[in-house]
C-alpha angles and dihedrals in degrees: 000000000000120000108258090216091063093083096036112025093175121100109264089215088074095057098085091053098041094048095047117114121248092188141280125308124225091276093054097254121138112248119208130207088251093057092041092056092044092050088051088057095252130127102248096211094045092048091048091050090052091048090052092052092049096063128239101291097043090044090053091051093047092046090050090053091050093047091049088059092051111095101174093085109058094198091062091068091077102017106042093114095058092043091050090050092050094045094047088061088063094058113105117249105267114192095040096061120063092188091054092050091051090050091047092049090052090053094044092049087053091222117106112213109262119218127228090244092070091053091047092053091048091050091051091049090050092050092048090049091051091049091050093050095047094042092049096052095049096054095074096070 
């Protein structure tokens, strides 16, 4: 059976936080944490992983700083502290879960764990390529 993480390598524990709304932009569209972090030039999954490892209070402070820099949602100018507090409650508990920390470390490292199957497929392709090249050059004799 195929690895379910192949299509979505990001930790599913981050979804609730990343898809939460931070407010509406000037055009009336809902803006999520994911799009906020992306618009600030940050990798949303990496930033979320770092917030999880900080702990709830430090994450709330960091999130408040990030939201204060975000100008696309006018309501955040005066209310970024409350929004940061509410959003920090959606972060998964970090230190309690070993599996979550492993997933977060994979995201923070920026290198998803590659499986042996990928290497096996690449080796087969390489062997087939070599066979094609050797077989092709010997047929002219």
